[in-house]
N, C-alpha and C positions, 0 to 999 in steps of 0.2 A: 442206280441207273444201269450199271453194268450187268447184274444178274438177269434182269428181264430181257435185255438184248441178247445175251448168250442163250437164254431159254428159247427165245424165238429162233435163233440160229440153229440150235439143236433140233427143234421140231422141223424146220424147213430142210435141213440136211438129212434128216431121217427119211422124209418123204422123197427127197432127191435120190438117196441111196436105194430106196425101195424101187423107184422107177428105173434106176440104172441096172439093178439086178434083174428086174423083169425083162428089160430090153436085152440084157446080156444073155439071158436064157434063150430068148427068141433068136438072137444072133448065133448062138452056139448050135441051135438046131438046124440053122441054115448054113452052117460052116462059114460064117462071116465074122467070127469073133476074133478080130485082128488085134495085134499087140498095141495099136494106138488106143483102141477102146479099153483094153486092159489097163493101160497106163492112165487113162482118164478115170477108171474105176479106182485105181490105187490112190490117185490124187484126191478124189472125193472122200475116200475112206480115211486118209490121213488128215484131211481138213476136219472131218466129222470127229475124229479122235482128238485132235487138238482143241477143238471148241468144247468137247465134252470134258476134257481134262481142265481147261480153263474154267468151265462152269463149276466143276467140283471144287476147284481151288478157291474161287470167289465165294461159293456157298460155305466152305469151311471157314473162310475169313469172316464172313458175316456172322457165323455162329460163335466162333471161338476167339476171333480177333487176332489170330496167328496167321501171318502171311501178308499179302498173297504171294505165293511162289509159283509164278507162271512160266517157269523155265521149260518144263516138259511139254506143256501145251504149246508154247511158242516154238519149240523144236519140231513138233508134229506139223504145225501150221507152216513153218518154213520148209519142211520137206515136201509138203503138199504144193507149195508155190514152185519149188524147184522141179517137181515132177510135171506140173502143168506147163512150166516154161519149156521143158524138154518136149512135151507133147506139141506145143505150138511151133517149136522149131522144126520138129519132124514133119508136121503138117505143112509148114511153109515150104519145105523142100519137096513136098508131094509124096511123102512116104505113105504107102498103102492107099493113096488116092489115085495117083497117076503112075506111080512106080512101085515095083515090088522090092527093089533094092536101091540103096543109096551108093553113090560113088565113094571110093576110098577116101578121096580128098574131103568130101562132105562129112563123112563119118569121123575123120580125124578132127576137122574143124569143130564139129558139134561136141565131140568128146572133150577137146581142150577147153572150149568155152564153158561147158557145164562144170567141169572140174574146177576151173578158175572161179566161176561164179560161186560154187560151194565153198571154196576157201575164203573168198571175200565175205560171203554171207556169214560164215562161222566167225570170222575175225570181227566183223561189225557187231555180231550178237554178243561176243565176249566183251568188246569195248563198251557196248551199251550197258551191260551188266556191271562192269567196273565203274563207269561214270555214275550210274544210278546209285551204286553202293557208296561211292565217295560223297555224293550229294546227300544221301540219307545219313551217312556217318557225320558229316559236318553239321547237320541240324541238331544232332544229339550231343556234340562236343562243345557247343557254345555256352 
């Protein structure tokens, strides 16, 4: 069930990236290629890369029975989610929509929040890996 869903995601994200690049070229010719759109492009590329890595991992697991090791794909998907969260926070503050600059206080708040979010995200990701390893290990030691 997982590989067909990942294949569909890869195809849809490929078409989305194609549309993003076409719109990006149009924005660049009009000098409207703002950093928020670049951040959106980076987020979409990271998501596509993560889904692609997970697809390769699950295909390898289906063929050889080794794995699945979805750590790298999960890291890319997590980085994509963090980049998209940053984009949403910047847009909520009106950056490049109604303002050209953010206040120093807003910049500090967003920086502290995103860094704290990254630390918690990595900690929970490591915790999840440890718990799943312990659960998997307990199944084989019985």
